C-alpha positions in Angstrom: 36.5 -55.6 22.6 37.3 -53.5 25.8 39.7 -51.7 23.6 37.3 -51.4 20.8 34.9 -49.8 23.5 37.5 -47.2 24.8 38.6 -46.1 21.3 35.0 -45.4 20.3 34.2 -43.2 24.0 33.3 -39.8 23.8 36.3 -38.8 25.8 38.6 -40.5 22.6 36.6 -39.5 19.9 36.4 -35.5 20.8 40.2 -34.9 21.2 41.0 -37.2 18.3 38.3 -34.9 15.9 40.1 -31.9 17.1 43.7 -32.9 17.1 43.8 -35.1 14.1 40.6 -34.6 12.2 41.3 -30.8 12.0 44.2 -29.9 13.7 46.9 -31.8 12.2 45.2 -32.9 9.2 46.8 -30.5 6.6 50.1 -32.1 7.8 48.7 -35.5 7.1 48.4 -34.7 3.5 50.9 -32.3 3.1 53.2 -34.3 0.3 49.6 -34.0 -1.8 49.5 -30.3 -0.9 52.9 -29.3 -1.8 52.5 -31.4 -5.3 49.0 -29.5 -5.9 50.6 -25.9 -5.3 53.1 -26.3 -7.9 50.7 -28.3 -10.4 47.7 -25.5 -9.9 49.2 -22.5 -9.8 52.4 -23.4 -12.2 54.9 -22.2 -9.5 58.5 -23.4 -8.4 58.9 -25.5 -5.7 60.4 -22.6 -3.4 56.9 -20.9 -4.1 55.4 -23.3 -3.1 57.2 -24.2 0.2 56.9 -20.8 0.9 52.6 -21.0 0.7 53.1 -24.3 3.2 55.1 -21.6 5.5 52.4 -19.3 5.6 49.9 -21.9 6.4 52.2 -23.7 9.1 53.1 -20.2 10.5 49.5 -19.0 11.1 49.0 -22.4 12.9 52.1 -21.9 15.2 51.1 -18.4 16.1 47.5 -19.1 16.7 48.3 -22.2 19.3 50.8 -20.2 21.1 48.4 -17.4 21.6 45.5 -19.5 22.7 47.5 -21.8 24.8 47.9 -19.6 28.0 44.9 -18.7 28.2 43.1 -22.1 26.9 41.9 -23.0 30.4 39.8 -20.1 30.8 38.3 -19.6 27.4 35.0 -21.6 26.4 36.3 -24.5 24.6 33.4 -25.4 22.7 32.8 -22.2 21.0 36.3 -21.9 20.5 36.8 -25.3 18.8 34.1 -25.1 16.7 35.2 -21.4 15.6 38.7 -23.0 14.3 36.8 -25.7 12.4 34.8 -23.0 10.9 38.0 -20.7 9.6 39.7 -23.9 8.4 36.9 -25.0 6.6 36.2 -21.3 4.9 39.6 -20.8 4.3 39.9 -24.3 2.8 36.6 -23.1 0.1 39.0 -19.7 -0.3 41.7 -21.9 -1.5 39.5 -23.2 -4.0 37.9 -20.2 -5.0 41.4 -18.3 -6.1 43.4 -18.6 -9.2 46.7 -17.3 -8.3 49.4 -18.0 -5.7 49.4 -14.5 -4.5 45.6 -14.4 -3.7 46.0 -17.8 -2.0 48.2 -16.3 0.6 45.0 -14.8 2.6 42.8 -18.3 3.0 46.0 -20.1 3.8 46.4 -17.6 6.9 42.7 -17.9 7.7 42.5 -21.9 7.3 46.1 -22.1 9.8 44.4 -19.8 12.1 42.0 -21.8 12.7 44.3 -25.0 12.7 46.1 -23.9 15.4 43.1 -22.9 17.5 41.5 -26.4 17.3 44.8 -28.0 18.1 45.3 -26.3 21.0 42.1 -26.7 22.4 42.1 -30.5 21.8 45.5 -30.9 23.3 44.3 -29.2 26.4 41.2 -31.4 26.8 43.2 -34.2 27.1 45.5 -32.7 29.5 42.5 -32.4 31.8 41.7 -36.2 32.1 42.6 -38.0 34.9 45.2 -40.2 32.5 46.2 -38.2 29.9 49.1 -40.1 28.7 47.0 -43.4 28.0 44.2 -41.2 26.5 47.2 -39.7 24.3 48.2 -43.4 22.9 44.5 -43.7 22.1 43.8 -40.5 20.3 47.5 -41.2 18.4 46.4 -44.6 17.6 42.8 -43.5 15.7 45.4 -40.7 14.4 47.3 -43.2 12.5 44.2 -45.0 11.0 43.3 -41.8 9.8 46.9 -40.9 8.1 46.7 -44.1 6.6 42.7 -43.8 5.2 44.2 -40.3 4.3 47.5 -42.1 2.4 44.9 -44.1 0.4 42.3 -41.7 -0.2 43.9 -38.4 -0.9 46.1 -39.2 -4.2 42.9 -40.4 -5.8 41.5 -37.0 -5.7 44.8 -35.1 -5.9 45.3 -36.9 -9.4 41.8 -35.9 -10.7 41.1 -32.4 -9.0 44.7 -31.4 -8.3 44.6 -28.9 -5.4 40.3 -28.7 -5.3 40.4 -32.4 -4.6 43.2 -32.0 -1.6 40.9 -29.4 -0.4 37.7 -30.9 -0.6 39.0 -34.4 1.0 39.9 -31.8 3.9 36.6 -30.0 4.2 34.6 -33.3 4.2 36.8 -34.8 6.8 36.3 -31.3 9.0 32.6 -31.5 8.3 32.3 -35.3 9.7 34.0 -34.2 12.8 31.7 -31.9 13.9 29.4 -34.0 16.0 32.1 -35.0 18.2 33.4 -31.5 18.3 30.4 -30.3 19.5 31.0 -32.6 22.4 33.9 -30.5 23.5 33.9 -30.3 27.4 34.3 -27.3 29.2 37.2 -27.2 32.1 34.0 -27.3 34.5 32.7 -30.2 32.7 35.7 -32.6 33.0 34.4 -34.5 36.5 33.8 -38.2 37.0 35.8 -40.8 35.6 37.8 -39.3 33.2 38.5 -35.8 34.4 41.6 -35.0 36.2 41.2 -33.7 40.2 43.7 -30.9 40.1 42.8 -27.5 41.0 44.3 -24.8 39.1 47.4 -23.4 40.2 46.9 -19.9 42.1 49.0 -17.0 41.7 50.4 -17.6 38.1 49.7 -15.2 35.4 48.8 -17.7 32.2 51.2 -16.0 29.4 54.2 -16.3 32.2 53.4 -19.8 32.8 54.8 -20.6 29.7 58.0 -18.9 30.3 58.7 -21.3 33.3 61.8 -23.8 33.2 59.4 -26.7 33.1 57.6 -25.2 30.0 60.5 -24.3 28.0 61.9 -27.3 28.7 58.9 -29.3 27.4 58.5 -26.9 24.3 62.1 -27.2 23.3 62.0 -31.3 23.7 58.8 -31.5 21.1 60.4 -28.8 18.9 64.0 -30.3 18.6 62.3 -34.1 18.1 60.3 -32.6 15.1 63.1 -30.6 13.8 65.2 -33.9 13.4 62.3 -36.1 12.0 61.3 -33.4 9.3 64.8 -32.6 8.7 65.3 -36.4 7.5 61.5 -36.6 5.9 62.7 -33.9 3.4 65.6 -35.8 2.1 64.2 -39.1 2.5 62.8 -39.6 -1.2 65.9 -38.2 -2.8 68.2 -39.9 -0.8 66.1 -43.3 -2.2 66.1 -42.7 -5.6 69.1 -40.1 -6.0 71.8 -41.8 -3.8 70.2 -45.6 -4.0 68.8 -45.7 -7.2 65.2 -46.7 -6.3 62.5 -46.7 -9.0 59.3 -44.6 -8.1 57.2 -47.7 -7.8 59.2 -49.2 -5.5 60.1 -46.9 -3.4 56.2 -46.1 -3.2 55.9 -49.2 -2.2 58.1 -48.9 1.1 56.3 -45.7 1.7 53.2 -47.3 1.5 54.4 -49.6 4.0 56.0 -46.9 6.0 52.6 -45.6 6.2 50.5 -48.8 7.3 52.8 -49.6 9.9 52.4 -46.4 11.4 49.8 -48.4 13.5 52.3 -50.3 15.4 53.6 -47.4 17.0 50.8 -46.3 19.6 49.5 -50.3 19.8 53.3 -51.1 20.7 53.1 -48.5 23.4 49.8 -49.2 24.8 51.1 -53.1 25.1 54.5 -51.5 26.6 53.2 -49.0 28.9 51.3 -51.4 31.2 54.8 -53.1 31.7 57.7 -50.2 31.9 57.8 -47.0 33.1 57.0 -43.7 30.4 60.4 -42.3 31.3 62.0 -45.2 30.1 60.1 -45.7 27.0 60.2 -41.7 26.3 64.1 -42.0 26.7 64.0 -45.3 24.5 61.8 -43.6 21.8 64.1 -40.6 21.3 67.2 -42.9 20.9 65.8 -45.6 18.7 63.8 -42.8 16.3 66.9 -40.9 16.1 68.7 -43.8 15.7 66.9 -45.1 12.6 66.8 -41.7 10.7 70.3 -41.1 11.2 70.8 -44.8 9.7 68.4 -43.9 6.6 70.5 -40.6 6.0 74.0 -42.6 5.6 73.3 -46.2 4.7 74.1 -47.7 0.9 72.4 -50.3 0.9 68.6 -50.6 -0.7 67.6 -53.2 1.6 68.7 -51.5 4.8 66.9 -48.2 3.6 63.6 -50.2 3.0 63.8 -51.8 6.8 64.4 -48.3 8.3 61.9 -46.5 6.5 59.4 -48.8 7.6 60.3 -48.9 11.4 60.7 -45.0 11.2 57.2 -44.7 10.9 56.5 -47.4 14.0 59.0 -45.4 16.0 57.8 -42.2 15.3 54.1 -42.6 16.5 55.3 -44.4 19.5 57.7 -41.6 20.7 55.0 -38.9 19.9 52.5 -40.7 22.1 55.5 -40.3 24.9 56.1 -37.1 24.0 52.2 -35.3 24.4 51.8 -37.7 27.3 54.5 -36.4 29.4 53.6 -33.0 28.2 50.0 -33.4 29.3 51.3 -34.3 32.5 53.6 -31.1 33.4 50.4 -29.0 33.4 46.7 -30.3 34.0 45.4 -27.0 32.8 46.5 -27.8 29.2 48.5 -24.9 28.5 51.8 -26.4 28.0 50.4 -29.3 25.6 48.6 -26.5 23.8 51.5 -24.7 23.0 53.4 -28.0 22.5 51.2 -28.2 18.9 52.3 -25.0 18.1 56.1 -26.1 18.6 55.4 -29.1 16.2 54.2 -26.3 13.6 57.2 -24.4 14.0 59.3 -27.2 13.9 57.8 -28.2 10.5 58.8 -24.5 9.1 62.6 -24.3 10.5 63.1 -27.9 9.9 63.5 -27.8 5.9 66.1 -24.6 6.3 68.5 -26.8 8.8 68.2 -29.8 6.5 68.9 -27.4 3.3 72.4 -25.7 5.3 73.3 -29.0 6.8 73.7 -30.7 3.3 75.1 -27.7 1.7 77.8 -27.8 4.1 78.8 -31.2 4.6 76.6 -33.5 2.2 74.7 -36.3 3.9 77.4 -36.9 6.5 76.4 -33.2 7.3 72.9 -34.0 7.5 74.1 -37.0 9.5 75.6 -34.5 12.2 72.6 -32.4 12.2 70.2 -35.0 13.3 73.0 -36.4 16.2 72.8 -32.8 17.3 69.0 -32.9 17.4 68.6 -35.9 19.0 71.2 -34.8 21.8 69.3 -31.5 22.3 66.0 -33.8 22.4 67.4 -36.0 25.1 68.3 -33.0 27.3 65.5 -31.3 27.3 63.6 -34.6 28.1 65.6 -35.5 31.0 64.9 -32.5 32.3 61.6 -32.6 32.0 61.5 -36.3 33.1 63.3 -35.0 36.4 60.5 -31.8 37.0 57.6 -33.7 36.5 58.9 -36.4 39.0 59.8 -33.8 41.6 56.6 -32.1 41.3 54.6 -35.4 41.7 56.6 -36.2 45.0 56.0 -32.8 46.4 52.4 -33.3 45.8 52.5 -36.6 47.4 54.4 -34.9 50.4 51.9 -32.1 50.9 48.8 -34.9 50.7 50.3 -36.8 53.3 50.0 -34.6 56.3 46.0 -33.6 55.4 45.1 -37.4 55.1 46.9 -37.8 58.5 45.0 -35.1 59.6 41.7 -36.2 58.3 
């Protein structure tokens, strides 16, 4: 029961509402949005993909714009403004009748999503134990993901794009009570708060250009490029290469969604027994290995098992990534910008995956996956080294002061 009490505390529900209830919500229903654009506007797949790119680009740029100054802006008004923009943009999507007119509402909602995501991530970074908090926030996020996986198709099949937008609008409005509890930086006091003082003498925008900040952003970017590359082709591999029937593949992906809940649960258990650095390395290698095997296997049984394991490892590793990013900067600038890196990766990955397959088929796709696993690993090793060194320096500075006292 203790875990239930923790999950329902304000310190968990508020960032969950910002990060998943608003910020990442469009990505959770992205397959249904993509299909709904095609159906509602009678456009091609490439044109529908371009609409997704507009929305993701706006999210990415908004998150990057807010991230460097998120520790200085009024967070509660900012998160409510972002939510209002997201809701108004989604209402605008429902009201237009053609793919050209929908671009402006998509840009508007994308700005709102990016702002709310940046603030939600920054709030967690200000807590005393942000890594543990992210574990629990991601756990609730997977529960929401499963719920949307069940609910959204019902509305999409009956009302097409209007149905998907309705789900998002209602979700955002339901999150408002928790968003109203968004703490300001000065309000982060007591048990859940960080005791770190702001770093003096560093200009906020330049801070994101420091080696540690760039390494964190690169780590997140490379990880999500690799994961999205295989996600783009997972259905085609199952149907066109391995001969799955749509019903059978749908069952596998349904289980894939349900088992995503195991990822953060596994991390909560393992985090008490192993160091977070070791768990991050394991997650990067294991998730990378599983997705590589998905791209290369010729066995239906192995494919099914790998796809199911994939979701568990993805959410396990995602929790590790965001936890490490939050430790890198207690003011929340880096982890806020990391949300923008996720959006950028989702925009870059389809292009990289397409060229990889054109160049060398599924073997070319596998080579691309290996490349980005390696880049993620190199970035993560540097981040772990720098974060560990910073912790040692902080302890060294604190020890003489304790001795003088």
